[in-house]
All heavy atoms as TSV, in Angstrom:
chain	resi	resn	atom	element	x	y	z
A	1	MET	N	N	14.588	-11.691	0.924
A	1	MET	CA	C	14.328	-10.252	1.197
A	1	MET	C	C	14.165	-10.056	2.775
A	1	MET	O	O	14.504	-8.943	3.215
A	1	MET	CB	C	13.008	-9.834	0.504
A	1	MET	CG	C	12.772	-8.390	0.759
A	1	MET	SD	S	11.479	-7.711	-0.142
A	1	MET	CE	C	10.028	-8.515	0.629
A	2	VAL	N	N	13.760	-11.017	3.534
A	2	VAL	CA	C	13.498	-10.811	4.940
A	2	VAL	C	C	14.832	-10.338	5.674
A	2	VAL	O	O	14.792	-9.408	6.459
A	2	VAL	CB	C	12.907	-12.009	5.587
A	2	VAL	CG1	C	12.848	-11.911	7.073
A	2	VAL	CG2	C	11.539	-12.311	4.983
A	3	PRO	N	N	15.965	-10.964	5.288
A	3	PRO	CA	C	17.184	-10.395	5.914
A	3	PRO	C	C	17.446	-8.920	5.622
A	3	PRO	O	O	17.864	-8.141	6.437
A	3	PRO	CB	C	18.326	-11.251	5.383
A	3	PRO	CG	C	17.590	-12.549	5.022
A	3	PRO	CD	C	16.241	-12.097	4.544
A	4	ALA	N	N	17.149	-8.537	4.369
A	4	ALA	CA	C	17.307	-7.036	3.949
A	4	ALA	C	C	16.354	-6.144	4.865
A	4	ALA	O	O	16.795	-5.128	5.231
A	4	ALA	CB	C	17.031	-6.942	2.534
A	5	ILE	N	N	15.177	-6.625	5.041
A	5	ILE	CA	C	14.210	-5.869	5.858
A	5	ILE	C	C	14.764	-5.765	7.283
A	5	ILE	O	O	14.790	-4.699	7.895
A	5	ILE	CB	C	12.814	-6.465	5.826
A	5	ILE	CG1	C	12.192	-6.349	4.437
A	5	ILE	CG2	C	11.950	-5.815	6.868
A	5	ILE	CD1	C	10.875	-6.996	4.288
A	6	ALA	N	N	15.204	-6.833	7.871
A	6	ALA	CA	C	15.687	-6.826	9.211
A	6	ALA	C	C	16.982	-5.903	9.252
A	6	ALA	O	O	17.055	-5.145	10.281
A	6	ALA	CB	C	16.088	-8.243	9.637
A	7	LEU	N	N	17.830	-5.962	8.357
A	7	LEU	CA	C	18.975	-5.045	8.308
A	7	LEU	C	C	18.647	-3.620	8.229
A	7	LEU	O	O	19.121	-2.784	8.987
A	7	LEU	CB	C	19.909	-5.484	7.221
A	7	LEU	CG	C	21.172	-4.660	7.101
A	7	LEU	CD1	C	22.081	-4.902	8.261
A	7	LEU	CD2	C	21.859	-5.009	5.783
A	8	LEU	N	N	17.670	-3.296	7.294
A	8	LEU	CA	C	17.270	-1.891	7.174
A	8	LEU	C	C	16.516	-1.396	8.336
A	8	LEU	O	O	16.587	-0.237	8.744
A	8	LEU	CB	C	16.420	-1.743	5.916
A	8	LEU	CG	C	17.102	-1.880	4.589
A	8	LEU	CD1	C	16.236	-1.920	3.393
A	8	LEU	CD2	C	18.143	-0.776	4.423
A	9	ARG	N	N	15.826	-2.202	9.077
A	9	ARG	CA	C	15.074	-1.809	10.315
A	9	ARG	C	C	16.077	-1.397	11.403
A	9	ARG	O	O	15.728	-0.582	12.216
A	9	ARG	CB	C	14.178	-2.892	10.812
A	9	ARG	CG	C	12.937	-3.107	10.075
A	9	ARG	CD	C	11.966	-3.909	10.703
A	9	ARG	NE	N	10.838	-4.335	9.926
A	9	ARG	CZ	C	9.832	-3.624	9.603
A	9	ARG	NH1	N	9.728	-2.329	10.198
A	9	ARG	NH2	N	8.855	-3.966	8.897
A	10	ARG	N	N	17.285	-1.924	11.425
A	10	ARG	CA	C	18.276	-1.576	12.383
A	10	ARG	C	C	19.253	-0.448	12.023
A	10	ARG	O	O	20.135	-0.063	12.727
A	10	ARG	CB	C	19.123	-2.794	12.776
A	10	ARG	CG	C	18.344	-3.880	13.438
A	10	ARG	CD	C	19.279	-5.047	13.788
A	10	ARG	NE	N	19.536	-5.722	12.478
A	10	ARG	CZ	C	20.320	-6.705	12.414
A	10	ARG	NH1	N	20.947	-7.150	13.373
A	10	ARG	NH2	N	20.444	-7.300	11.212
A	11	ARG	N	N	19.061	0.114	10.858
A	11	ARG	CA	C	20.003	1.074	10.327
A	11	ARG	C	C	20.048	2.373	11.170
A	11	ARG	O	O	19.188	2.720	11.863
A	11	ARG	CB	C	19.522	1.471	8.949
A	11	ARG	CG	C	18.263	2.384	8.887
A	11	ARG	CD	C	17.780	2.453	7.545
A	11	ARG	NE	N	16.724	3.476	7.487
A	11	ARG	CZ	C	15.542	3.423	7.996
A	11	ARG	NH1	N	15.213	2.404	8.671
A	11	ARG	NH2	N	14.538	4.320	7.918
A	12	GLN	N	N	21.132	2.978	11.083
A	12	GLN	CA	C	21.367	4.256	11.751
A	12	GLN	C	C	21.105	5.414	10.854
A	12	GLN	O	O	20.779	6.517	11.298
A	12	GLN	CB	C	22.906	4.337	12.165
A	12	GLN	CG	C	23.285	3.344	13.191
A	12	GLN	CD	C	22.573	3.410	14.471
A	12	GLN	OE1	O	22.352	4.544	14.952
A	12	GLN	NE2	N	22.132	2.392	15.038
A	13	ILE	N	N	21.093	5.223	9.519
A	13	ILE	CA	C	20.815	6.303	8.551
A	13	ILE	C	C	19.330	6.303	8.289
A	13	ILE	O	O	18.782	5.229	7.916
A	13	ILE	CB	C	21.616	6.000	7.235
A	13	ILE	CG1	C	23.046	6.052	7.580
A	13	ILE	CG2	C	21.260	7.075	6.184
A	13	ILE	CD1	C	23.892	5.619	6.339
A	14	ILE	N	N	18.681	7.449	8.462
A	14	ILE	CA	C	17.182	7.482	8.288
A	14	ILE	C	C	16.907	7.488	6.764
A	14	ILE	O	O	16.044	6.907	6.261
A	14	ILE	CB	C	16.654	8.658	8.917
A	14	ILE	CG1	C	16.767	8.493	10.441
A	14	ILE	CG2	C	15.226	8.936	8.570
A	14	ILE	CD1	C	16.397	9.657	11.354
A	15	SER	N	N	17.718	8.292	6.062
A	15	SER	CA	C	17.385	8.423	4.616
A	15	SER	C	C	18.685	8.641	3.858
A	15	SER	O	O	19.666	9.011	4.349
A	15	SER	CB	C	16.378	9.576	4.277
A	15	SER	OG	O	17.074	10.745	4.635
A	16	ILE	N	N	18.599	8.257	2.513
A	16	ILE	CA	C	19.646	8.361	1.628
A	16	ILE	C	C	19.123	9.142	0.451
A	16	ILE	O	O	18.174	8.745	-0.237
A	16	ILE	CB	C	20.227	7.054	1.164
A	16	ILE	CG1	C	20.769	6.223	2.336
A	16	ILE	CG2	C	21.349	7.227	0.149
A	16	ILE	CD1	C	21.111	4.768	2.073
A	17	GLU	N	N	19.744	10.365	0.191
A	17	GLU	CA	C	19.233	11.296	-0.909
A	17	GLU	C	C	17.814	11.416	-0.896
A	17	GLU	O	O	17.101	11.248	-1.866
A	17	GLU	CB	C	19.708	10.594	-2.258
A	17	GLU	CG	C	21.199	10.489	-2.442
A	17	GLU	CD	C	21.651	9.993	-3.805
A	17	GLU	OE1	O	20.798	9.785	-4.713
A	17	GLU	OE2	O	22.800	9.589	-3.883
A	18	SER	N	N	17.254	11.705	0.355
A	18	SER	CA	C	15.868	12.033	0.550
A	18	SER	C	C	14.948	10.823	0.188
A	18	SER	O	O	13.791	11.011	-0.120
A	18	SER	CB	C	15.450	13.223	-0.256
A	18	SER	OG	O	16.149	14.347	0.217
A	19	ARG	N	N	15.483	9.568	0.362
A	19	ARG	CA	C	14.668	8.398	0.155
A	19	ARG	C	C	14.927	7.479	1.416
A	19	ARG	O	O	15.936	7.499	2.009
A	19	ARG	CB	C	15.182	7.609	-1.102
A	19	ARG	CG	C	14.988	8.395	-2.374
A	19	ARG	CD	C	13.670	8.834	-2.726
A	19	ARG	NE	N	12.734	7.694	-2.946
A	19	ARG	CZ	C	11.497	7.700	-3.419
A	19	ARG	NH1	N	11.023	8.939	-3.725
A	19	ARG	NH2	N	10.819	6.661	-3.602
A	20	ASP	N	N	13.962	6.757	1.744
A	20	ASP	CA	C	13.995	5.786	2.842
A	20	ASP	C	C	14.161	4.428	2.274
A	20	ASP	O	O	13.249	3.904	1.570
A	20	ASP	CB	C	12.656	5.813	3.674
A	20	ASP	CG	C	12.829	5.000	4.914
A	20	ASP	OD1	O	13.170	3.828	4.824
A	20	ASP	OD2	O	12.302	5.496	5.944
A	21	PRO	N	N	15.366	3.790	2.397
A	21	PRO	CA	C	15.559	2.548	1.779
A	21	PRO	C	C	14.590	1.399	2.156
A	21	PRO	O	O	14.162	0.581	1.342
A	21	PRO	CB	C	16.976	2.173	2.181
A	21	PRO	CG	C	17.653	3.439	2.587
A	21	PRO	CD	C	16.515	4.310	3.099
A	22	LEU	N	N	14.183	1.394	3.435
A	22	LEU	CA	C	13.215	0.359	3.862
A	22	LEU	C	C	11.800	0.632	3.245
A	22	LEU	O	O	11.231	-0.302	2.715
A	22	LEU	CB	C	13.103	0.355	5.440
A	22	LEU	CG	C	12.119	-0.626	5.948
A	22	LEU	CD1	C	12.391	-2.077	5.472
A	22	LEU	CD2	C	12.163	-0.624	7.534
A	23	ALA	N	N	11.359	1.860	3.221
A	23	ALA	CA	C	10.118	2.147	2.600
A	23	ALA	C	C	10.166	1.874	1.115
A	23	ALA	O	O	9.160	1.215	0.591
A	23	ALA	CB	C	9.768	3.617	2.820
A	24	ASP	N	N	11.216	2.111	0.475
A	24	ASP	CA	C	11.381	1.780	-0.969
A	24	ASP	C	C	11.307	0.235	-1.237
A	24	ASP	O	O	10.658	-0.218	-2.129
A	24	ASP	CB	C	12.647	2.344	-1.508
A	24	ASP	CG	C	12.608	3.809	-1.784
A	24	ASP	OD1	O	11.443	4.312	-1.845
A	24	ASP	OD2	O	13.671	4.449	-1.913
A	25	LEU	N	N	12.052	-0.479	-0.405
A	25	LEU	CA	C	12.098	-1.957	-0.502
A	25	LEU	C	C	10.649	-2.557	-0.282
A	25	LEU	O	O	10.142	-3.329	-1.001
A	25	LEU	CB	C	13.024	-2.606	0.511
A	25	LEU	CG	C	13.194	-4.108	0.469
A	25	LEU	CD1	C	13.873	-4.506	-0.809
A	25	LEU	CD2	C	14.070	-4.592	1.634
A	26	LEU	N	N	10.025	-2.068	0.730
A	26	LEU	CA	C	8.623	-2.617	1.020
A	26	LEU	C	C	7.688	-2.296	-0.150
A	26	LEU	O	O	6.893	-3.144	-0.551
A	26	LEU	CB	C	8.097	-1.988	2.366
A	26	LEU	CG	C	8.882	-2.465	3.546
A	26	LEU	CD1	C	8.413	-1.733	4.877
A	26	LEU	CD2	C	8.671	-4.044	3.810
A	27	ALA	N	N	7.776	-1.041	-0.572
A	27	ALA	CA	C	6.902	-0.683	-1.758
A	27	ALA	C	C	7.229	-1.445	-2.962
A	27	ALA	O	O	6.299	-1.948	-3.646
A	27	ALA	CB	C	7.069	0.887	-1.989
A	28	ARG	N	N	8.493	-1.617	-3.306
A	28	ARG	CA	C	8.925	-2.333	-4.519
A	28	ARG	C	C	8.393	-3.750	-4.473
A	28	ARG	O	O	8.082	-4.353	-5.586
A	28	ARG	CB	C	10.366	-2.283	-4.541
A	28	ARG	CG	C	11.029	-2.465	-5.994
A	28	ARG	CD	C	12.448	-2.119	-6.115
A	28	ARG	NE	N	13.309	-2.499	-5.017
A	28	ARG	CZ	C	13.891	-1.558	-4.167
A	28	ARG	NH1	N	13.692	-0.261	-4.406
A	28	ARG	NH2	N	14.672	-1.945	-3.106
A	29	HIS	N	N	8.222	-4.304	-3.304
A	29	HIS	CA	C	7.806	-5.734	-3.216
A	29	HIS	C	C	6.286	-5.854	-2.827
A	29	HIS	O	O	5.869	-6.918	-2.515
A	29	HIS	CB	C	8.711	-6.502	-2.286
A	29	HIS	CG	C	10.013	-6.754	-2.803
A	29	HIS	ND1	N	10.298	-7.690	-3.771
A	29	HIS	CD2	C	11.168	-6.051	-2.619
A	29	HIS	CE1	C	11.629	-7.599	-4.010
A	29	HIS	NE2	N	12.108	-6.557	-3.351
A	30	GLY	N	N	5.565	-4.768	-2.961
A	30	GLY	CA	C	4.143	-4.750	-2.796
A	30	GLY	C	C	3.719	-5.033	-1.325
A	30	GLY	O	O	2.562	-5.535	-1.070
A	31	ARG	N	N	4.612	-4.815	-0.395
A	31	ARG	CA	C	4.235	-5.079	1.095
A	31	ARG	C	C	3.616	-3.861	1.668
A	31	ARG	O	O	4.093	-3.243	2.587
A	31	ARG	CB	C	5.498	-5.500	1.738
A	31	ARG	CG	C	6.006	-6.805	1.127
A	31	ARG	CD	C	7.357	-7.275	1.643
A	31	ARG	NE	N	7.113	-8.079	2.867
A	31	ARG	CZ	C	7.902	-9.060	3.225
A	31	ARG	NH1	N	8.893	-9.434	2.385
A	31	ARG	NH2	N	7.622	-9.690	4.333
A	32	LEU	N	N	2.399	-3.518	1.167
A	32	LEU	CA	C	1.679	-2.311	1.532
A	32	LEU	C	C	1.365	-2.271	3.019
A	32	LEU	O	O	1.629	-1.264	3.674
A	32	LEU	CB	C	0.418	-2.216	0.731
A	32	LEU	CG	C	-0.440	-1.046	0.903
A	32	LEU	CD1	C	0.320	0.263	0.633
A	32	LEU	CD2	C	-1.699	-1.131	0.051
A	33	GLU	N	N	0.920	-3.391	3.602
A	33	GLU	CA	C	0.521	-3.328	5.063
A	33	GLU	C	C	1.789	-3.203	5.863
A	33	GLU	O	O	1.711	-2.532	6.966
A	33	GLU	CB	C	-0.238	-4.665	5.309
A	33	GLU	CG	C	-1.604	-4.710	4.764
A	33	GLU	CD	C	-2.404	-3.435	4.958
A	33	GLU	OE1	O	-2.580	-3.003	6.112
A	33	GLU	OE2	O	-3.018	-2.926	3.983
A	34	GLU	N	N	2.900	-3.739	5.534
A	34	GLU	CA	C	4.116	-3.621	6.287
A	34	GLU	C	C	4.546	-2.090	6.183
A	34	GLU	O	O	5.056	-1.577	7.104
A	34	GLU	CB	C	5.201	-4.447	5.782
A	34	GLU	CG	C	4.963	-5.943	6.199
A	34	GLU	CD	C	5.991	-6.871	5.747
A	34	GLU	OE1	O	7.136	-6.811	6.265
A	34	GLU	OE2	O	5.788	-7.638	4.785
A	35	LEU	N	N	4.407	-1.506	5.010
A	35	LEU	CA	C	4.829	-0.126	4.765
A	35	LEU	C	C	3.870	0.744	5.651
A	35	LEU	O	O	4.364	1.667	6.270
A	35	LEU	CB	C	4.712	0.269	3.342
A	35	LEU	CG	C	5.100	1.687	2.926
A	35	LEU	CD1	C	6.394	2.036	3.482
A	35	LEU	CD2	C	5.009	1.809	1.414
A	36	ARG	N	N	2.563	0.504	5.638
A	36	ARG	CA	C	1.652	1.261	6.490
A	36	ARG	C	C	2.096	1.198	7.928
A	36	ARG	O	O	2.063	2.146	8.649
A	36	ARG	CB	C	0.215	0.750	6.322
A	36	ARG	CG	C	-0.446	1.124	5.049
A	36	ARG	CD	C	-1.889	0.617	5.105
A	36	ARG	NE	N	-2.527	0.580	3.821
A	36	ARG	CZ	C	-3.261	1.577	3.362
A	36	ARG	NH1	N	-3.454	2.627	4.115
A	36	ARG	NH2	N	-3.771	1.498	2.288
A	37	ALA	N	N	2.416	-0.025	8.339
A	37	ALA	CA	C	2.825	-0.204	9.797
A	37	ALA	C	C	4.194	0.523	10.101
A	37	ALA	O	O	4.213	1.158	11.108
A	37	ALA	CB	C	3.010	-1.717	10.137
A	38	TYR	N	N	5.061	0.486	9.178
A	38	TYR	CA	C	6.290	1.209	9.341
A	38	TYR	C	C	6.116	2.701	9.473
A	38	TYR	O	O	6.596	3.349	10.267
A	38	TYR	CB	C	7.184	0.892	8.097
A	38	TYR	CG	C	8.515	1.640	8.053
A	38	TYR	CD1	C	9.375	1.552	9.116
A	38	TYR	CD2	C	8.862	2.328	6.985
A	38	TYR	CE1	C	10.607	2.261	9.059
A	38	TYR	CE2	C	10.059	3.013	6.879
A	38	TYR	CZ	C	10.924	2.975	7.920
A	38	TYR	OH	O	12.138	3.679	7.847
A	39	VAL	N	N	5.257	3.201	8.562
A	39	VAL	CA	C	4.872	4.617	8.658
A	39	VAL	C	C	4.226	4.981	9.976
A	39	VAL	O	O	4.459	6.032	10.581
A	39	VAL	CB	C	3.990	5.052	7.419
A	39	VAL	CG1	C	3.357	6.372	7.599
A	39	VAL	CG2	C	4.829	5.022	6.099
A	40	ALA	N	N	3.302	4.105	10.365
A	40	ALA	CA	C	2.543	4.372	11.663
A	40	ALA	C	C	3.474	4.430	12.876
A	40	ALA	O	O	3.278	5.193	13.777
A	40	ALA	CB	C	1.483	3.348	11.876
A	41	THR	N	N	4.479	3.502	12.866
A	41	THR	CA	C	5.306	3.468	14.028
A	41	THR	C	C	6.551	4.427	13.989
A	41	THR	O	O	6.873	5.102	14.947
A	41	THR	CB	C	5.970	2.009	14.210
A	41	THR	OG1	O	6.630	1.571	12.978
A	41	THR	CG2	C	4.765	1.078	14.527
A	42	ASP	N	N	7.205	4.564	12.812
A	42	ASP	CA	C	8.341	5.427	12.668
A	42	ASP	C	C	7.989	6.777	12.044
A	42	ASP	O	O	8.631	7.777	12.457
A	42	ASP	CB	C	9.431	4.709	11.895
A	42	ASP	CG	C	10.053	3.484	12.601
A	42	ASP	OD1	O	10.120	3.620	13.862
A	42	ASP	OD2	O	10.398	2.624	11.879
A	43	GLY	N	N	7.151	6.765	11.124
A	43	GLY	CA	C	6.586	7.982	10.581
A	43	GLY	C	C	7.586	8.948	9.912
A	43	GLY	O	O	7.403	10.131	9.809
A	44	TYR	N	N	8.735	8.503	9.479
A	44	TYR	CA	C	9.755	9.361	8.744
A	44	TYR	C	C	9.086	9.964	7.474
A	44	TYR	O	O	8.298	9.246	6.831
A	44	TYR	CB	C	10.986	8.532	8.345
A	44	TYR	CG	C	11.694	7.941	9.502
A	44	TYR	CD1	C	11.908	6.595	9.644
A	44	TYR	CD2	C	12.247	8.805	10.548
A	44	TYR	CE1	C	12.630	6.120	10.643
A	44	TYR	CE2	C	12.887	8.275	11.575
A	44	TYR	CZ	C	13.111	6.929	11.708
A	44	TYR	OH	O	13.789	6.311	12.727
A	45	GLU	N	N	9.392	11.152	7.279
A	45	GLU	CA	C	8.754	11.925	6.191
A	45	GLU	C	C	8.940	11.201	4.849
A	45	GLU	O	O	8.046	11.125	3.996
A	45	GLU	CB	C	9.412	13.300	6.042
A	45	GLU	CG	C	8.706	14.190	5.038
A	45	GLU	CD	C	9.337	15.532	4.997
A	45	GLU	OE1	O	9.796	16.015	6.039
A	45	GLU	OE2	O	9.213	16.155	3.882
A	46	GLU	N	N	10.114	10.610	4.637
A	46	GLU	CA	C	10.410	9.919	3.456
A	46	GLU	C	C	9.543	8.668	3.250
A	46	GLU	O	O	9.161	8.347	2.200
A	46	GLU	CB	C	11.880	9.519	3.279
A	46	GLU	CG	C	12.829	10.701	3.184
A	46	GLU	CD	C	13.208	11.248	4.596
A	46	GLU	OE1	O	12.660	10.825	5.645
A	46	GLU	OE2	O	13.959	12.281	4.576
A	47	ALA	N	N	9.316	8.050	4.357
A	47	ALA	CA	C	8.452	6.784	4.334
A	47	ALA	C	C	6.949	7.137	4.032
A	47	ALA	O	O	6.309	6.439	3.250
A	47	ALA	CB	C	8.517	5.921	5.644
A	48	VAL	N	N	6.510	8.218	4.640
A	48	VAL	CA	C	5.165	8.806	4.405
A	48	VAL	C	C	5.031	9.017	2.954
A	48	VAL	O	O	4.000	8.693	2.259
A	48	VAL	CB	C	4.880	9.952	5.267
A	48	VAL	CG1	C	3.609	10.583	4.865
A	48	VAL	CG2	C	4.792	9.619	6.777
A	49	GLN	N	N	6.021	9.794	2.398
A	49	GLN	CA	C	6.020	10.073	0.936
A	49	GLN	C	C	6.001	8.911	0.050
A	49	GLN	O	O	5.209	8.811	-0.883
A	49	GLN	CB	C	7.199	10.992	0.616
A	49	GLN	CG	C	7.240	11.476	-0.775
A	49	GLN	CD	C	8.527	12.373	-1.045
A	49	GLN	OE1	O	9.478	12.304	-0.268
A	49	GLN	NE2	N	8.424	13.123	-2.034
A	50	ARG	N	N	6.800	7.906	0.355
A	50	ARG	CA	C	6.800	6.700	-0.478
A	50	ARG	C	C	5.388	5.917	-0.417
A	50	ARG	O	O	4.925	5.427	-1.409
A	50	ARG	CB	C	7.874	5.724	-0.032
A	50	ARG	CG	C	8.020	4.517	-0.904
A	50	ARG	CD	C	8.379	4.938	-2.364
A	50	ARG	NE	N	8.457	3.902	-3.223
A	50	ARG	CZ	C	7.514	3.549	-4.157
A	50	ARG	NH1	N	6.513	4.280	-4.315
A	50	ARG	NH2	N	7.746	2.529	-4.940
A	51	LEU	N	N	4.820	5.893	0.840
A	51	LEU	CA	C	3.495	5.252	0.961
A	51	LEU	C	C	2.484	5.953	0.184
A	51	LEU	O	O	1.729	5.379	-0.641
A	51	LEU	CB	C	3.084	5.223	2.441
A	51	LEU	CG	C	1.703	4.630	2.644
A	51	LEU	CD1	C	1.515	3.216	2.118
A	51	LEU	CD2	C	1.358	4.611	4.245
A	52	ALA	N	N	2.515	7.296	0.203
A	52	ALA	CA	C	1.580	8.083	-0.578
A	52	ALA	C	C	1.815	7.881	-2.075
A	52	ALA	O	O	0.817	7.757	-2.872
A	52	ALA	CB	C	1.826	9.589	-0.345
A	53	GLU	N	N	3.015	7.749	-2.541
A	53	GLU	CA	C	3.319	7.439	-3.916
A	53	GLU	C	C	2.788	6.129	-4.391
A	53	GLU	O	O	2.131	5.945	-5.393
A	53	GLU	CB	C	4.846	7.484	-4.215
A	53	GLU	CG	C	5.563	8.804	-4.096
A	53	GLU	CD	C	7.015	8.700	-4.166
A	53	GLU	OE1	O	7.545	7.560	-4.366
A	53	GLU	OE2	O	7.677	9.764	-4.019
A	54	LEU	N	N	2.934	5.094	-3.493
A	54	LEU	CA	C	2.451	3.746	-3.828
A	54	LEU	C	C	0.862	3.795	-3.936
A	54	LEU	O	O	0.318	3.128	-4.844
A	54	LEU	CB	C	2.941	2.790	-2.718
A	54	LEU	CG	C	2.620	1.340	-3.038
A	54	LEU	CD1	C	3.138	0.825	-4.275
A	54	LEU	CD2	C	2.968	0.422	-1.859
A	55	LEU	N	N	0.236	4.431	-2.967
A	55	LEU	CA	C	-1.164	4.432	-2.945
A	55	LEU	C	C	-1.648	5.179	-4.214
A	55	LEU	O	O	-2.721	4.708	-4.833
A	55	LEU	CB	C	-1.669	5.162	-1.711
A	55	LEU	CG	C	-1.503	4.360	-0.418
A	55	LEU	CD1	C	-1.767	5.286	0.719
A	55	LEU	CD2	C	-2.266	3.164	-0.411
A	56	ARG	N	N	-1.022	6.280	-4.582
A	56	ARG	CA	C	-1.381	6.967	-5.865
A	56	ARG	C	C	-1.205	6.071	-7.075
A	56	ARG	O	O	-2.060	6.040	-7.889
A	56	ARG	CB	C	-0.533	8.192	-6.045
A	56	ARG	CG	C	-0.905	9.029	-7.226
A	56	ARG	CD	C	-0.022	10.306	-7.432
A	56	ARG	NE	N	1.392	10.046	-7.287
A	56	ARG	CZ	C	2.183	9.575	-8.289
A	56	ARG	NH1	N	1.655	9.246	-9.442
A	56	ARG	NH2	N	3.472	9.355	-8.115
A	57	GLU	N	N	-0.128	5.271	-7.111
A	57	GLU	CA	C	0.096	4.312	-8.235
A	57	GLU	C	C	-1.055	3.310	-8.344
A	57	GLU	O	O	-1.379	2.850	-9.351
A	57	GLU	CB	C	1.396	3.548	-8.068
A	57	GLU	CG	C	2.606	4.455	-8.233
A	57	GLU	CD	C	3.903	3.813	-7.796
A	57	GLU	OE1	O	3.914	2.598	-7.451
A	57	GLU	OE2	O	4.986	4.529	-7.669
A	58	HIS	N	N	-1.671	2.956	-7.135
A	58	HIS	CA	C	-2.795	1.993	-7.083
A	58	HIS	C	C	-4.069	2.672	-7.234
A	58	HIS	O	O	-5.125	2.004	-7.137
A	58	HIS	CB	C	-2.783	1.175	-5.868
A	58	HIS	CG	C	-1.610	0.151	-5.871
A	58	HIS	ND1	N	-0.700	0.078	-4.858
A	58	HIS	CD2	C	-1.255	-0.802	-6.783
A	58	HIS	CE1	C	0.199	-0.855	-5.141
A	58	HIS	NE2	N	-0.138	-1.449	-6.276
A	59	GLY	N	N	-4.122	3.981	-7.433
A	59	GLY	CA	C	-5.326	4.686	-7.662
A	59	GLY	C	C	-6.188	4.946	-6.353
A	59	GLY	O	O	-7.289	5.324	-6.462
A	60	ASP	N	N	-5.514	4.858	-5.252
A	60	ASP	CA	C	-6.195	5.146	-3.976
A	60	ASP	C	C	-5.929	6.578	-3.450
A	60	ASP	O	O	-5.140	6.817	-2.592
A	60	ASP	CB	C	-5.647	4.135	-2.910
A	60	ASP	CG	C	-6.325	4.250	-1.601
A	60	ASP	OD1	O	-7.283	5.095	-1.441
A	60	ASP	OD2	O	-6.013	3.497	-0.673
A	61	LEU	N	N	-6.694	7.519	-4.110
A	61	LEU	CA	C	-6.458	8.917	-3.810
A	61	LEU	C	C	-6.988	9.199	-2.327
A	61	LEU	O	O	-6.314	10.153	-1.727
A	61	LEU	CB	C	-7.209	9.843	-4.784
A	61	LEU	CG	C	-6.621	9.663	-6.237
A	61	LEU	CD1	C	-7.306	10.546	-7.221
A	61	LEU	CD2	C	-5.066	9.874	-6.292
A	62	GLU	N	N	-7.953	8.557	-1.878
A	62	GLU	CA	C	-8.394	8.771	-0.515
A	62	GLU	C	C	-7.363	8.367	0.455
A	62	GLU	O	O	-7.071	9.037	1.474
A	62	GLU	CB	C	-9.732	8.047	-0.219
A	62	GLU	CG	C	-10.891	8.641	-0.925
A	62	GLU	CD	C	-11.279	9.969	-0.390
A	62	GLU	OE1	O	-11.183	10.224	0.797
A	62	GLU	OE2	O	-11.591	10.857	-1.238
A	63	GLY	N	N	-6.687	7.232	0.173
A	63	GLY	CA	C	-5.534	6.763	0.990
A	63	GLY	C	C	-4.452	7.761	0.998
A	63	GLY	O	O	-3.856	7.945	2.047
A	64	VAL	N	N	-4.142	8.372	-0.118
A	64	VAL	CA	C	-3.040	9.396	-0.237
A	64	VAL	C	C	-3.366	10.537	0.664
A	64	VAL	O	O	-2.570	10.966	1.445
A	64	VAL	CB	C	-2.918	9.859	-1.676
A	64	VAL	CG1	C	-1.952	11.065	-1.741
A	64	VAL	CG2	C	-2.464	8.723	-2.529
A	65	ILE	N	N	-4.583	11.023	0.644
A	65	ILE	CA	C	-5.019	12.152	1.416
A	65	ILE	C	C	-5.000	11.811	2.894
A	65	ILE	O	O	-4.416	12.627	3.700
A	65	ILE	CB	C	-6.429	12.608	1.073
A	65	ILE	CG1	C	-6.486	13.169	-0.420
A	65	ILE	CG2	C	-6.998	13.632	2.065
A	65	ILE	CD1	C	-7.848	13.368	-1.031
A	66	THR	N	N	-5.404	10.645	3.284
A	66	THR	CA	C	-5.349	10.262	4.638
A	66	THR	C	C	-3.966	10.171	5.168
A	66	THR	O	O	-3.620	10.642	6.244
A	66	THR	CB	C	-6.032	8.864	4.827
A	66	THR	OG1	O	-7.381	8.980	4.406
A	66	THR	CG2	C	-5.995	8.425	6.225
A	67	VAL	N	N	-3.026	9.585	4.365
A	67	VAL	CA	C	-1.629	9.434	4.764
A	67	VAL	C	C	-1.001	10.817	4.936
A	67	VAL	O	O	-0.257	11.087	5.956
A	67	VAL	CB	C	-0.866	8.566	3.763
A	67	VAL	CG1	C	0.627	8.692	3.985
A	67	VAL	CG2	C	-1.274	7.111	3.816
A	68	ILE	N	N	-1.211	11.733	3.974
A	68	ILE	CA	C	-0.570	12.993	4.058
A	68	ILE	C	C	-1.173	13.867	5.246
A	68	ILE	O	O	-0.393	14.512	5.924
A	68	ILE	CB	C	-0.777	13.768	2.781
A	68	ILE	CG1	C	0.115	13.025	1.659
A	68	ILE	CG2	C	-0.374	15.162	2.842
A	68	ILE	CD1	C	-0.112	13.487	0.272
A	69	ARG	N	N	-2.376	13.770	5.472
A	69	ARG	CA	C	-3.047	14.507	6.612
A	69	ARG	C	C	-2.529	13.984	7.899
A	69	ARG	O	O	-2.390	14.785	8.868
A	69	ARG	CB	C	-4.547	14.408	6.475
A	69	ARG	CG	C	-5.149	15.307	5.518
A	69	ARG	CD	C	-6.580	15.426	5.561
A	69	ARG	NE	N	-7.092	16.312	4.571
A	69	ARG	CZ	C	-8.261	16.272	4.150
A	69	ARG	NH1	N	-9.206	15.412	4.633
A	69	ARG	NH2	N	-8.763	17.144	3.262
A	70	ALA	N	N	-2.361	12.714	8.016
A	70	ALA	CA	C	-1.832	12.123	9.259
A	70	ALA	C	C	-0.423	12.468	9.670
A	70	ALA	O	O	0.000	12.529	10.810
A	70	ALA	CB	C	-1.974	10.566	9.333
A	71	ASP	N	N	0.307	12.860	8.623
A	71	ASP	CA	C	1.715	13.261	8.767
A	71	ASP	C	C	1.778	14.592	9.374
A	71	ASP	O	O	2.355	15.150	10.110
A	71	ASP	CB	C	2.496	13.211	7.405
A	71	ASP	CG	C	3.963	13.534	7.647
A	71	ASP	OD1	O	4.495	13.098	8.650
A	71	ASP	OD2	O	4.465	14.172	6.719
């Protein structure tokens, strides 16, 4: 998976069909801290949305509020 992450980090396309492929990949593999760092540095709306979805799935409603407010 690491090569996929490296490839997606260099991409020219920010989103596909209103989704961020890197954010989706990180979320799918439970890489929450990497997803948080990605959102903090790049902050694409789609990545923020995916992080909020993942936090909601884990029952972290305070985290969801924090992520959305920071955006």
